[in-house]
C-alpha positions, 0 to 999 in steps of 0.5 A, a space after each residue: 781863743 782870742 780876746 774878741 771871742 772871750 769878750 763875747 763869751 756868755 754862758 746861759 743859766 744852767 740850773 739851781 745854785 748858779 751865780 752870774 758874773 757880770 764882768 769887764 770884758 778885759 777880765 774875760 780870759 782871766 775869769 775863764 782861767 780861774 773857773 777852769 782851774 778851780 772847777 767853778 761850774 756854778 759860775 756863769 759869765 757875761 761880759 760888758 765891752 772891754 772898751 768901757 775901761 776907757 769910758 767909765 761913765 758907761 759902766 753903771 748904766 750898762 750894768 743896771 740894764 744887765 742886772 735887770 735883764 738877768 735878775 730872777 734867772 740866777 740865785 745871785 749876781 756878782 759884779 766883777 768890776 772894782 770902782 774902775 773910775 766911776 767915783 763911787 757910783 758903781 758901789 752905790 748902784 750895786 747897793 741899790 740893786 742888791 748885788 755884790 761887787 769886787 773890792 778895790 779901786 781898779 784892776 791894777 789894785 786887785 791883781 796885786 792884792 788891794 792891801 799890797 797895792 795900797 801900801 806901795 802908794 806909787 804915783 809915778 808908775 803907769 800900769 799894764 796888765 796882760 790884757 792891756 799889753 795885748 791891746 796896747 795899741 787899741 786901748 792906749 796908743 791910738 786913743 791918746 793919739 800918739 801914733 799921729 802926734 808923738 809929741 803928746 807923749 811928754 804931755 801924757 807921760 812926762 810925770 811917770 818914771 816907769 811902766 809896771 807890767 803886772 803879769 797874770 801869766 808867765 809868758 815871755 812873748 807878753 813880757 817882751 811886748 810889755 818891755 816894748 810898750 815901755 820903750 815906746 813911752 820912754 819909761 823904764 820897765 818893771 815886771 811884777 808877777 801878780 797872778 790873779 790876786 784878789 780876783 781869784 780869791 773873790 771868785 773861789 769864795 763865791 
């Protein structure tokens, strides 16, 4: 199943006790894997476009619309976003709407574990997840104009010293692609196997 199919996956309400996950499309593959591995049949999934990863200003308005759309059709709604660059606006909106959300500043933090990530205090690392390795050209290379203007690399990445690939899965092909991403950005490479981190903990606790 490709990422486009996963992002489009939205399961209809299926009865009492159901919880709707309103999630970032970049997390669709991971959420489906967690659901299947833990038999979480009471969790339904609806994703917002993954490209909101690059446009955090679109997250809160879109989520407000979706919460209003599905309110009353589920026993609860859980927002599978961290702050994700909204500057606290997402947390405020969730409180106003009466829905819970995932803890943490962003996906890099909750995949590694929020406490572990905070303790690292890494300011010179550029992070990629499984999704961002797969979608590197669409979400990093082309939006930053590096294909057309490679001279911009130093402007964007001159203060980074390494690319950290946070691997959710053991996939040799993805690891090779992540290493290539580091080479293209002129950064040293580090791979950390995180699994699903606090994402899995939060979903299995619902």
